[in-house]
MILUMVEX-304451 format. One record per atom (N, C-alpha, C, O): x negated, y, z negated; residue in three letters. Coordinates in steps of 0.1 Angstrom, whole numbers, padded with zeros to 4 digits, always signed. Last residue first. Layout:
BEGIN
XYZala ...
//
This chain:
BEGIN
-1381+1000-1016ala -1370+1001-1006ala -1365+1016-1005ala -1356+1019-0998ala -1399+1003-1037ala -1404+1002-1023ala -1394+1005-1013ala -1396+1011-1003ala -1380+1003-1058thr -1389+1014-1056thr -1394+1015-1042thr -1394+1025-1035thr -1370+0977-1056leu -1361+0988-1055leu -1369+1001-1052leu -1365+1009-1044leu -1393+0962-1060ser -1386+0961-1047ser -1377+0973-1046ser -1375+0978-1034ser -1400+0968-1087glu -1409+0972-1076glu -1402+0972-1062glu -1405+0980-1054glu -1377+0957-1100ala -1380+0971-1101ala -1389+0976-1089ala -1387+0986-1083ala -1381+0929-1093val -1369+0936-1089val -1371+0952-1089val -1367+0958-1080val -1406+0924-1105ile -1404+0922-1091ile -1392+0930-1086ile -1393+0936-1075ile -1399+0930-1132glu -1410+0937-1125glu -1408+0936-1110glu -1410+0946-1103glu -1379+0910-1137arg -1376+0925-1138arg -1386+0933-1131arg -1383+0943-1124arg -1394+0887-1136leu -1384+0889-1126leu -1380+0904-1126leu -1378+0910-1115leu -1411+0891-1158lys -1417+0888-1145lys -1407+0892-1134lys -1410+0898-1124lys -1393+0893-1179gly -1402+0904-1176gly -1408+0903-1162gly -1409+0913-1155gly -1380+0868-1178his -1372+0880-1176his -1382+0891-1172his -1379+0899-1163his -1395+0845-1184met -1393+0849-1170met -1386+0862-1168met -1388+0868-1157met -1397+0842-1211his -1409+0841-1203his -1407+0846-1189his -1417+0851-1183his -1372+0844-1222ser -1382+0853-1227ser -1395+0853-1218ser -1402+0863-1219ser -1349+0840-1194asn -1355+0836-1207asn -1366+0845-1210asn -1370+0854-1202asn -1328+0866-1179gly -1338+0855-1179gly -1342+0851-1193gly -1338+0857-1203gly -1315+0890-1156ala -1314+0882-1168ala -1324+0870-1168ala -1328+0866-1157ala -1307+0921-1144val -1318+0911-1144val -1316+0903-1157val -1316+0909-1168val -1286+0942-1124ile -1288+0933-1135ile -1299+0923-1133ile -1301+0918-1122ile -1268+0970-1119leu -1280+0963-1114leu -1285+0955-1126leu -1288+0960-1136leu -1235+0980-1114val -1245+0973-1123val -1256+0967-1115val -1254+0959-1106val -1216+1006-1113asp -1224+0999-1104asp -1236+0993-1111asp -1245+1000-1114asp -1204+1017-1136asp -1195+1011-1125asp -1203+1003-1115asp -1197+0993-1110asp -1223+1006-1165pro -1219+1015-1155pro -1210+1009-1145pro -1208+0997-1145pro -1216+0996-1198leu -1218+0991-1185leu -1214+1002-1175leu -1203+1007-1175leu -1232+0997-1225asp -1223+1007-1219asp -1224+1005-1204asp -1232+1012-1197asp -1249+0974-1224asn -1238+0975-1233asn -1227+0985-1228asn -1216+0981-1227asn -1275+0962-1213leu -1263+0965-1206leu -1251+0964-1216leu -1244+0954-1217leu -1307+0977-1221asp -1296+0968-1224asp -1283+0972-1217asp -1280+0984-1215asp -1332+0985-1197asn -1322+0990-1206asn -1311+0979-1208asn -1307+0973-1199asn -1351+0979-1178gly -1352+0973-1192gly -1342+0977-1202gly -1343+0974-1213gly -1348+0986-1153asp -1357+0995-1161asp -1358+0989-1175asp -1365+0995-1183asp -1329+0969-1142pro -1343+0967-1138pro -1353+0976-1146pro -1365+0973-1146pro -1310+0961-1172asp -1311+0966-1158asp -1326+0965-1154asp -1334+0962-1163asp -1308+0929-1189thr -1310+0943-1188thr -1308+0948-1174thr -1305+0940-1165thr -1310+0904-1210cys -1302+0908-1199cys -1302+0923-1199cys -1297+0929-1208cys -1327+0875-1223his -1327+0890-1221his -1318+0893-1209his -1318+0885-1199his -1319+0848-1247gly -1325+0854-1235gly -1324+0869-1235gly -1321+0876-1245gly -1306+0836-1268gly -1321+0839-1269gly -1327+0845-1257gly -1340+0846-1257gly -1280+0836-1266ala -1286+0823-1264ala -1302+0825-1264ala -1309+0815-1261ala -1272+0862-1268glu -1270+0853-1280glu -1276+0839-1278glu -1278+0832-1288glu -1278+0870-1242arg -1286+0875-1253arg -1284+0866-1265arg -1294+0864-1273arg -1259+0855-1227val -1274+0853-1224val -1282+0858-1237val -1291+0851-1241val -1236+0866-1237ile -1238+0852-1239ile -1253+0849-1237ile -1259+0841-1244ile -1237+0893-1229leu -1238+0889-1243leu -1241+0875-1245leu -1249+0871-1254leu -1235+0889-1201ala -1247+0896-1206ala -1248+0892-1221ala -1260+0890-1226ala -1210+0877-1197gly -1222+0869-1194gly -1235+0875-1201gly -1243+0868-1206gly -1192+0898-1202ala -1192+0886-1210ala -1206+0879-1209ala -1212+0875-1219ala -1199+0916-1181ala -1198+0920-1195ala -1200+0908-1204ala -1208+0908-1214ala -1200+0910-1154cys -1211+0906-1162cys -1210+0910-1177cys -1219+0907-1184cys -1177+0917-1139asp -1185+0905-1135asp -1195+0900-1145asp -1198+0889-1146asp -1168+0940-1151trp -1161+0928-1154trp -1168+0915-1149trp -1165+0904-1154trp -1186+0959-1139pro -1187+0956-1154pro -1180+0943-1157pro -1185+0935-1165pro -1199+0946-1107lys -1190+0954-1115lys -1191+0950-1130lys -1195+0939-1133lys -1231+0948-1089ile -1219+0941-1094ile -1211+0950-1103ile -1215+0961-1106ile -1255+0958-1078gly -1242+0964-1074gly -1230+0956-1078gly -1220+0956-1071gly -1276+0930-1074phe -1275+0945-1073phe -1260+0948-1070phe -1254+0942-1062phe -1290+0906-1096glu -1281+0910-1086glu -1280+0925-1086glu -1282+0931-1096glu -1307+0876-1109trp -1306+0891-1106trp -1296+0893-1096trp -1292+0885-1088trp -1318+0853-1133tyr -1308+0857-1124tyr -1309+0872-1122tyr -1312+0880-1131tyr -1336+0824-1146gly -1334+0838-1144gly -1323+0841-1134gly -1320+0832-1126gly -1336+0797-1150glu -1346+0805-1158glu -1343+0820-1157glu -1347+0828-1165glu -1306+0778-1154tyr -1315+0787-1146tyr -1324+0793-1156tyr -1322+0795-1167tyr -1299+0763-1175arg -1298+0757-1162arg -1306+0765-1152arg -1312+0759-1143arg -1296+0774-1201gly -1309+0768-1197gly -1309+0761-1183gly -1319+0754-1180gly -1274+0787-1208ala -1274+0772-1210ala -1287+0766-1206ala -1288+0754-1208ala -1279+0812-1198ala -1278+0810-1213ala -1279+0795-1216ala -1284+0792-1227ala -1277+0807-1171val -1290+0812-1176val -1290+0809-1192val -1299+0804-1197val -1250+0801-1170trp -1259+0790-1168trp -1273+0794-1172trp -1281+0786-1175trp -1239+0826-1175ala -1236+0816-1185ala -1246+0804-1183ala -1250+0798-1193ala -1247+0839-1151leu -1252+0843-1164leu -1250+0833-1175leu -1259+0830-1183leu -1232+0824-1133asp -1247+0825-1131asp -1253+0829-1145asp -1263+0823-1149asp -1206+0830-1141leu -1212+0816-1144leu -1227+0816-1142leu -1234+0808-1148leu -1204+0856-1133ala -1202+0853-1147ala -1208+0839-1150ala -1214+0837-1161ala -1208+0855-1105ala -1218+0861-1114ala -1217+0857-1128ala -1227+0855-1135ala -1205+0831-1083ala -1197+0836-1094ala -1207+0841-1104ala -1214+0834-1112ala -1220+0819-1061gly -1209+0827-1059gly -1200+0831-1070gly -1188+0835-1068gly -1244+0806-1060phe -1232+0798-1062phe -1219+0806-1061phe -1208+0800-1061phe -1274+0804-1048arg -1264+0814-1047arg -1250+0806-1048arg -1246+0801-1038arg -1308+0799-1060arg -1294+0794-1058arg -1285+0806-1057arg -1286+0816-1063arg -1341+0790-1054ile -1332+0801-1056ile -1318+0797-1052ile -1316+0791-1041ile -1369+0772-1068gly -1357+0773-1060gly -1349+0785-1064gly -1351+0791-1075gly -1394+0773-1080ala -1388+0759-1076ala -1376+0761-1067ala -1373+0751-1060ala -1415+0800-1068val -1405+0793-1077val -1401+0780-1071val -1403+0776-1060val -1430+0815-1050gln -1435+0813-1064gln -1427+0804-1072gln -1431+0800-1083gln -1419+0822-1026pro -1431+0813-1026pro -1436+0809-1040pro -1445+0801-1041pro -1396+0838-1035met -1395+0824-1029met -1407+0816-1029met -1407+0804-1032met -1403+0864-1044leu -1400+0853-1053leu -1401+0839-1047leu -1406+0830-1053leu -1408+0881-1022val -1418+0879-1032val -1416+0866-1040val -1425+0859-1044val -1384+0878-1007gly -1397+0875-1001gly -1408+0873-1011gly -1417+0865-1008gly -1365+0885-1026met -1365+0872-1021met -1379+0868-1015met -1384+0858-1017met -1371+0913-1029val -1372+0904-1040val -1373+0889-1035val -1381+0881-1040val -1366+0921-1002arg -1380+0922-1008arg -1381+0913-1020arg -1391+0906-1021arg -1339+0917-1000ala -1348+0909-0991ala -1362+0910-0996ala -1369+0900-0995ala -1330+0936-1019phe -1327+0922-1021phe -1337+0913-1013phe -1343+0904-1017phe -1338+0960-1007pro -1345+0956-1019pro -1342+0941-1022pro -1351+0934-1027pro -1320+0958-0984leu -1334+0958-0982leu -1342+0954-0995leu -1350+0945-0995leu -1294+0959-0994arg -1298+0947-0987arg -1314+0946-0986arg -1320+0936-0987arg -1286+0982-1005arg -1288+0971-1014arg -1295+0959-1007arg -1301+0951-1013arg -1281+0999-0984lys -1291+1003-0993lys -1295+0992-1003lys -1306+0992-1009lys -1258+0987-0971pro -1272+0985-0965pro -1283+0989-0975pro -1294+0983-0975pro -1236+0973-0995ser -1241+0984-0988ser -1255+0981-0982ser -1262+0974-0989ser -1215+0945-0991val -1226+0950-0998val -1233+0961-0989val -1235+0959-0977val -1195+0933-0977lys -1191+0945-0984lys -1203+0952-0991lys -1202+0963-0995lys -1207+0909-0965ala -1202+0920-0957ala -1200+0933-0965ala -1203+0944-0959ala -1234+0902-0989phe -1224+0898-0978phe -1218+0910-0972phe -1223+0921-0974phe -1264+0892-1006pro -1255+0903-1000pro -1246+0897-0989pro -1250+0889-0981pro -1264+0866-1029ile -1268+0871-1016ile -1259+0881-1010ile -1247+0879-1011ile -1269+0868-1062gly -1258+0869-1053gly -1263+0875-1040gly -1266+0887-1039gly -1289+0842-1078thr -1286+0856-1073thr -1273+0856-1066thr -1267+0846-1064thr -1312+0823-1099ala -1299+0825-1092ala -1297+0840-1088ala -1303+0849-1094ala -1340+0800-1101phe -1333+0814-1102phe -1320+0814-1094phe -1318+0806-1085phe -1361+0778-1118leu -1349+0780-1109leu -1342+0793-1112leu -1339+0796-1123leu -1395+0769-1122ser -1383+0777-1126ser -1373+0778-1114ser -1377+0780-1102ser -1420+0760-1117glu -1410+0750-1122glu -1396+0757-1125glu -1387+0750-1129glu -1434+0782-1110leu -1433+0771-1100leu -1423+0760-1104leu -1418+0752-1096leu -1435+0797-1133met -1426+0801-1122met -1424+0790-1112met -1413+0788-1107met -1435+0784-1165asp -1442+0784-1152asp -1432+0787-1141asp -1422+0781-1139asp -1420+0782-1188arg -1430+0794-1186arg -1435+0795-1172arg -1440+0806-1169arg -1389+0772-1201arg -1400+0771-1191arg -1407+0784-1190arg -1402+0795-1190arg -1370+0770-1220ala -1383+0773-1225ala -1393+0773-1214ala -1405+0774-1217ala -1336+0783-1214ser -1347+0773-1212ser -1360+0779-1218ser -1362+0791-1220ser -1314+0794-1240val -1320+0796-1227val -1332+0786-1226val -1336+0780-1236val -1291+0773-1258arg -1302+0782-1257arg -1307+0783-1243arg -1306+0774-1235arg -1260+0766-1275ile -1268+0766-1263ile -1280+0776-1265ile -1278+0786-1272ile -1240+0744-1295arg -1249+0756-1294arg -1258+0755-1282arg -1263+0744-1279arg -1208+0732-1286arg -1223+0729-1287arg -1231+0742-1286arg -1228+0750-1276arg -1182+0732-1280asp -1185+0733-1294asp -1200+0730-1297asp -1204+0727-1308asp -1185+0750-1251asn -1175+0743-1258asn -1178+0743-1273asn -1178+0754-1279asn -1215+0763-1257leu -1207+0757-1246leu -1198+0747-1252leu -1202+0737-1258leu -1224+0794-1273tyr -1220+0780-1273tyr -1214+0776-1259tyr -1209+0785-1252tyr -1246+0816-1291ala -1239+0812-1279ala -1236+0797-1279ala -1244+0789-1284ala -1245+0836-1321gly -1251+0826-1312gly -1242+0824-1300gly -1231+0829-1299gly -1239+0856-1338val -1234+0843-1342val -1240+0832-1333val -1240+0821-1337val -1245+0882-1330gly -1251+0877-1343gly -1247+0863-1347gly -1251+0858-1357gly -1216+0885-1312lys -1228+0892-1316lys -1233+0887-1330lys -1225+0887-1339lys -1205+0854-1299glu -1202+0866-1306glu -1215+0872-1311glu -1225+0865-1314glu -1196+0835-1269ala -1206+0840-1279ala -1200+0852-1287ala -1191+0859-1282ala -1191+0807-1247trp -1187+0819-1255trp -1197+0823-1265trp -1206+0815-1268trp -1180+0788-1221phe -1191+0794-1226phe -1186+0806-1235phe -1178+0813-1230phe -1163+0759-1213met -1161+0772-1219met -1173+0777-1226met -1177+0772-1236met -1156+0737-1189glu -1167+0743-1196glu -1163+0757-1200glu -1160+0766-1192glu -1141+0722-1171gly -1139+0720-1185gly -1150+0726-1193gly -1153+0721-1204gly -1142+0727-1144ala -1153+0719-1149ala -1151+0715-1164ala -1158+0708-1170ala -1120+0743-1141ala -1121+0732-1132ala -1132+0722-1137ala -1131+0710-1134ala -1123+0764-1160pro -1114+0753-1163pro -1115+0741-1154pro -1112+0729-1158pro -1148+0781-1171asn -1146+0774-1158asn -1136+0762-1161asn -1141+0751-1165asn -1151+0810-1189tyr -1144+0797-1189tyr -1142+0792-1174tyr -1135+0798-1166tyr -1167+0830-1210val -1167+0826-1196val -1162+0812-1195val -1169+0803-1200val -1165+0855-1234leu -1161+0842-1230leu -1162+0841-1215leu -1157+0850-1208leu -1176+0875-1262ala -1176+0871-1248ala -1172+0857-1246ala -1174+0848-1254ala -1182+0903-1283ala -1176+0890-1281ala -1175+0887-1266ala -1173+0897-1258ala -1195+0928-1283val -1194+0920-1296val -1189+0906-1294val -1191+0898-1303val -1215+0953-1270leu -1207+0941-1267leu -1207+0932-1279leu -1217+0929-1285leu -1213+0987-1279glu -1219+0974-1280glu -1209+0964-1275glu -1197+0965-1277glu -1220+1022-1274ile -1211+1010-1272ile -1219+0997-1273ile -1230+0996-1268ile -1222+1053-1293ser -1227+1042-1285ser -1218+1030-1284ser -1208+1029-1292ser -1209+1071-1310gly -1206+1071-1296gly -1212+1060-1287gly -1208+1058-1276gly -1213+1067-1337asp -1222+1077-1330asp -1220+1078-1315asp -1227+1085-1308asp -1194+1048-1343pro -1191+1062-1347pro -1201+1072-1340pro -1197+1083-1338pro -1191+1026-1314leu -1195+1029-1327leu -1193+1044-1330leu -1191+1052-1321leu -1168+1007-1296arg -1175+1020-1296arg -1178+1024-1311arg -1169+1024-1319arg -1171+0975-1284arg -1168+0983-1295arg -1175+0996-1294arg -1188+0996-1291arg -1158+0951-1260gln -1167+0961-1263gln -1162+0969-1276gln -1150+0969-1278gln -1156+0918-1249leu -1150+0928-1258leu -1161+0938-1262leu -1172+0934-1268leu -1149+0900-1219gly -1158+0906-1228gly -1151+0916-1237gly -1141+0922-1233gly -1140+0872-1201ile -1135+0882-1210ile -1146+0887-1219ile -1153+0879-1226ile -1134+0855-1171ser -1144+0862-1179ser -1138+0873-1188ser -1131+0881-1182ser -1128+0824-1156ile -1122+0835-1163ile -1133+0842-1172ile -1140+0834-1179ile -1144+0812-1126ala -1142+0813-1140ala -1134+0825-1144ala -1132+0835-1136ala -1156+0786-1104trp -1150+0799-1106trp -1147+0800-1121trp -1147+0790-1128trp -1160+0762-1085his -1170+0770-1092his -1164+0784-1093his -1168+0793-1085his -1149+0742-1067pro -1145+0743-1081pro -1156+0750-1090pro -1160+0745-1100pro -1136+0753-1037ile -1148+0750-1044ile -1146+0752-1059ile -1143+0763-1063ile -1115+0761-1021gly -1114+0748-1027gly -1127+0744-1034gly -1129+0732-1037gly -1116+0787-1012his -1121+0776-1003his -1121+0763-1009his -1127+0753-1004his -1106+0802-1032leu -1098+0801-1020leu -1103+0791-1010leu -1096+0787-1001leu -1128+0799-1051phe -1114+0794-1054phe -1106+0792-1041phe -1100+0781-1039phe -1148+0813-1037asn -1149+0798-1040asn -1136+0792-1042asn -1132+0782-1036asn -1136+0838-1039thr -1139+0832-1026thr -1141+0817-1027thr -1136+0809-1019thr -1136+0843-1067thr -1123+0841-1059thr -1125+0835-1046thr -1117+0826-1041thr -1153+0846-1088gly -1156+0835-1078gly -1143+0832-1070gly -1140+0821-1066gly -1133+0852-1115asp -1146+0854-1109asp -1150+0843-1100asp -1150+0831-1105asp -1105+0861-1124leu -1109+0850-1116leu -1122+0854-1109leu -1122+0860-1098leu -1101+0882-1142pro -1092+0870-1143pro -1097+0858-1135pro -1093+0847-1138pro -1123+0899-1161asp -1122+0894-1147asp -1113+0881-1147asp -1118+0871-1153asp -1123+0925-1184val -1117+0912-1180val -1118+0910-1165val -1114+0919-1157val -1129+0938-1214val -1134+0939-1200val -1132+0925-1194val -1138+0916-1198val -1112+0955-1240trp -1114+0943-1233trp -1119+0946-1219trp -1114+0955-1212trp -1124+0977-1265arg -1119+0975-1251arg -1122+0961-1246arg -1134+0956-1247arg -1120+0999-1292trp -1122+0985-1288trp -1117+0984-1273trp -1106+0990-1270trp -1117+1026-1292thr -1127+1020-1301thr -1130+1006-1297thr -1142+1002-1299thr -1111+1051-1266trp -1109+1038-1272trp -1121+1034-1282trp -1132+1039-1281trp -1106+1074-1252asn -1112+1075-1265asn -1110+1062-1273asn -1107+1062-1285asn -1092+1071-1228asp -1106+1072-1228asp -1113+1071-1242asp -1125+1068-1242asp -1065+1047-1225gly -1071+1059-1228gly -1086+1059-1229gly -1092+1048-1229gly -1053+1024-1215gly -1054+1025-1230gly -1061+1038-1234gly -1064+1040-1246gly -1070+1010-1187ser -1057+1014-1194ser -1061+1016-1208ser -1070+1009-1213ser -1085+1006-1154glu -1085+1010-1168glu -1072+1013-1174glu -1063+1018-1167glu -1075+0979-1132gly -1084+0990-1136gly -1083+0993-1151gly -1082+0984-1159gly -1063+0957-1121ser -1054+0969-1125ser -1062+0980-1131ser -1056+0991-1134ser -1084+0939-1113glu -1073+0943-1104glu -1065+0955-1108glu -1062+0963-1099glu -1103+0939-1135glu -1107+0939-1120glu -1095+0944-1112glu -1098+0953-1103glu -1100+0961-1163met -1097+0948-1156met -1099+0950-1141met -1098+0961-1135met -1103+0972-1193leu -1109+0974-1180leu -1108+0961-1173leu -1115+0951-1177leu -1082+0984-1220phe -1086+0974-1210phe -1094+0980-1199phe -1091+0991-1195phe -1080+0990-1256ala -1080+0994-1242ala -1084+0982-1233ala -1089+0972-1238ala -1058+0980-1282tyr -1071+0979-1276tyr -1070+0983-1261tyr -1059+0981-1255tyr -1032+0981-1290gly -1040+0993-1292gly -1054+0992-1286gly -1060+1002-1284gly -1028+0948-1303pro -1022+0960-1298pro -1031+0972-1300pro -1037+0974-1311pro -1039+0919-1301arg -1046+0931-1305arg -1040+0944-1299arg -1046+0950-1290arg -1019+0901-1292ala -1027+0898-1304ala -1035+0910-1310ala -1037+0911-1322ala -1008+0914-1270arg -0999+0910-1281arg -1007+0907-1294arg -1003+0910-1305arg -1031+0918-1254glu -1024+0929-1260glu -1014+0926-1271glu -1013+0933-1281glu -1037+0892-1247leu -1047+0899-1255leu -1040+0912-1262leu -1043+0915-1273leu -1014+0884-1233glu -1018+0877-1245glu -1027+0885-1254glu -1026+0885-1266glu -1012+0903-1212glu -1001+0901-1222glu -1005+0894-1234glu -1002+0899-1245glu -1037+0899-1200lys -1034+0912-1206lys -1022+0911-1216lys -1023+0916-1227lys -1034+0873-1191leu -1045+0876-1200leu -1042+0889-1207leu -1044+0890-1219leu -1012+0875-1173thr -1012+0866-1185thr -1022+0870-1195thr -1019+0871-1207thr -1022+0893-1154arg -1011+0896-1162arg -1010+0888-1174arg -1006+0893-1185arg -1044+0878-1144glu -1046+0890-1150glu -1035+0894-1159glu -1036+0899-1170glu -1030+0856-1132ala -1039+0854-1143ala -1042+0866-1151ala -1042+0866-1163ala -1016+0870-1111arg -1009+0863-1122arg -1017+0861-1134arg -1013+0863-1145arg -1038+0879-1096met -1029+0889-1103met -1021+0882-1114met -1018+0888-1124met -1051+0856-1087asp -1058+0866-1095asp -1048+0874-1103asp -1050+0876-1115asp -1030+0844-1073ala -1035+0837-1085ala -1043+0847-1093ala -1041+0847-1106ala -1026+0859-1051gln -1016+0859-1061gln -1020+0853-1074gln -1016+0857-1085gln -1059+0871-1044ser -1048+0862-1042ser -1037+0865-1053ser -1040+0872-1063ser -1082+0889-1027val -1075+0889-1039val -1062+0881-1037val -1055+0884-1027val -1115+0889-1014phe -1101+0885-1013phe -1095+0886-1027phe -1101+0884-1037phe -1139+0900-0996asp -1135+0903-1009asp -1120+0901-1010asp -1112+0910-1007asp -1148+0898-0970gly -1154+0889-0979gly -1150+0891-0994gly -1155+0885-1003gly -1138+0931-0963pro -1145+0919-0958pro -1151+0911-0969pro -1159+0916-0977pro -1110+0937-0985gly -1121+0942-0977gly -1128+0929-0973gly -1125+0918-0977gly -1086+0927-0995lys -1091+0940-1000lys -1102+0946-0991lys -1103+0958-0990lys -1061+0909-0982ile -1075+0912-0980ile -1078+0926-0985ile -1072+0935-0980ile -1039+0885-0998ser -1041+0897-0991ser -1056+0900-0991ser -1064+0895-0999ser -1023+0854-0997val -1036+0861-0999val -1035+0874-0991val -1031+0874-0980val -1005+0830-1013gln -1004+0842-1005gln -1016+0850-1007gln -1018+0854-1019gln -1014+0795-1012leu -1014+0808-1018leu -1012+0819-1008leu -1016+0818-0997leu -1016+0770-1000gln -1002+0776-1001gln -1002+0790-1007gln -0992+0797-1007gln -1041+0761-1004glu -1037+0764-0990glu -1023+0771-0989glu -1020+0776-0979glu -1043+0754-1031val -1049+0766-1026val -1044+0770-1012val -1043+0782-1009val -1034+0737-1051glu -1025+0740-1039glu -1030+0753-1032glu -1022+0761-1027glu -1052+0737-1070asn -1049+0724-1064asn -1039+0725-1052asn -1037+0716-1045asn -1051+0763-1078phe -1063+0758-1072phe -1060+0745-1065phe -1066+0742-1054phe -1026+0765-1091asp -1028+0772-1078asp -1041+0766-1071asp -1040+0765-1058asp -1032+0750-1114arg -1022+0746-1105arg -1023+0752-1091arg -1022+0745-1081arg -1053+0766-1124leu -1056+0752-1120leu -1045+0747-1111leu -1048+0740-1101leu -1038+0789-1130leu -1049+0789-1121leu -1053+0775-1115leu -1055+0774-1103leu -1021+0779-1150arg -1016+0783-1137arg -1027+0784-1127arg -1024+0780-1115arg -1041+0775-1170lys -1032+0764-1166lys -1026+0767-1152lys -1025+0758-1144lys -1055+0798-1176ser -1062+0787-1168ser -1052+0777-1163ser -1055+0771-1152ser -1040+0813-1193ala -1042+0817-1179ala -1047+0806-1170ala -1044+0806-1158ala -1044+0797-1217lys -1030+0799-1211lys -1031+0803-1196lys -1024+0798-1188lys -1071+0800-1221asp -1065+0786-1219asp -1051+0788-1212asp -1048+0780-1203asp -1074+0827-1225ala -1081+0821-1214ala -1074+0807-1211ala -1072+0804-1199ala -1060+0829-1249ala -1056+0837-1237ala -1061+0830-1225ala -1054+0829-1215ala -1075+0813-1266ala -1061+0810-1264ala -1056+0817-1251ala -1048+0811-1243ala -1099+0826-1267gln -1099+0813-1261gln -1084+0809-1258gln -1081+0802-1248gln -1092+0851-1279met -1098+0850-1265met -1096+0837-1259met -1093+0835-1247met -1083+0843-1304val -1074+0850-1295val -1079+0849-1280val -1071+0846-1271val -1106+0832-1314thr -1094+0823-1313thr -1084+0830-1303thr -1078+0823-1295thr -1122+0854-1315met -1125+0843-1306met -1113+0834-1304met -1111+0828-1293met -1109+0868-1336val -1110+0874-1322val -1113+0863-1312val -1108+0863-1301val -1112+0850-1358pro -1099+0854-1353pro -1099+0860-1339pro -1091+0856-1331pro -1137+0825-1352ser -1133+0838-1358ser -1119+0841-1352ser -1115+0836-1342ser -1133+0789-1355leu -1135+0801-1347leu -1131+0814-1355leu -1122+0813-1364leu -1148+0762-1365arg -1139+0772-1371arg -1142+0785-1364arg -1153+0791-1365arg -1150+0733-1344met -1156+0745-1350met -1145+0754-1355met -1134+0755-1350met -1139+0700-1353ala -1138+0712-1345ala -1144+0724-1352ala -1144+0725-1364ala -1161+0673-1360met -1151+0682-1365met -1151+0695-1357met -1162+0700-1353met 
//
């Protein structure tokens, strides 16, 4: 029997499903896409922009008055918002443009409370090429399609698999040295480190128990808003290197996620590497 979704999750899944149809068509004809270059290693295609327009139209129609923070078009809806969508229409654009079926639509929903604090309340990460939709709502749990998911229970670093985003051309030199330090400390202790090129999916895979942990320096709110909540609702932890929850997402996010056994160990390594660098 199909799950009974909340009204807001119904809206999110319908919007993602509509945007995904054109993205899949574009993905199958990727060599014909018109591509402009925003910067080294950071491409934006017509596919990104079409998907973002579709998502905004669908979300705005269902929830008029909500603010937006979107990768391509930025902020809209005013500064004094109570509800805000945080959207990446195509996380893993470089994978997409190279014909690699590892990319996702990411939608997070934030709420501003009366005391001014902000919380993440709903999240979706959808990889239509794989038919995998990860989603969560605060206090409801995390799911892959219609199946409940949990972070892994591994305790031993030697059995654990980690993910990260290896610095590339646009990453500042100040981020490269601490990254190298983390790699140097972590590599001899673990089963492996993966770099698949889509932060939203890295976080969703931590939630699903495929990775024991994930870290990255200098990603954007739309890269991780949805994934952070999905990890937490799957029983994991997702913080900055100082252990602060990522609800009021800064423009430059330093992120560490993991199961309850690995998060503290990974966070300590990351924090020490940042201090040393």
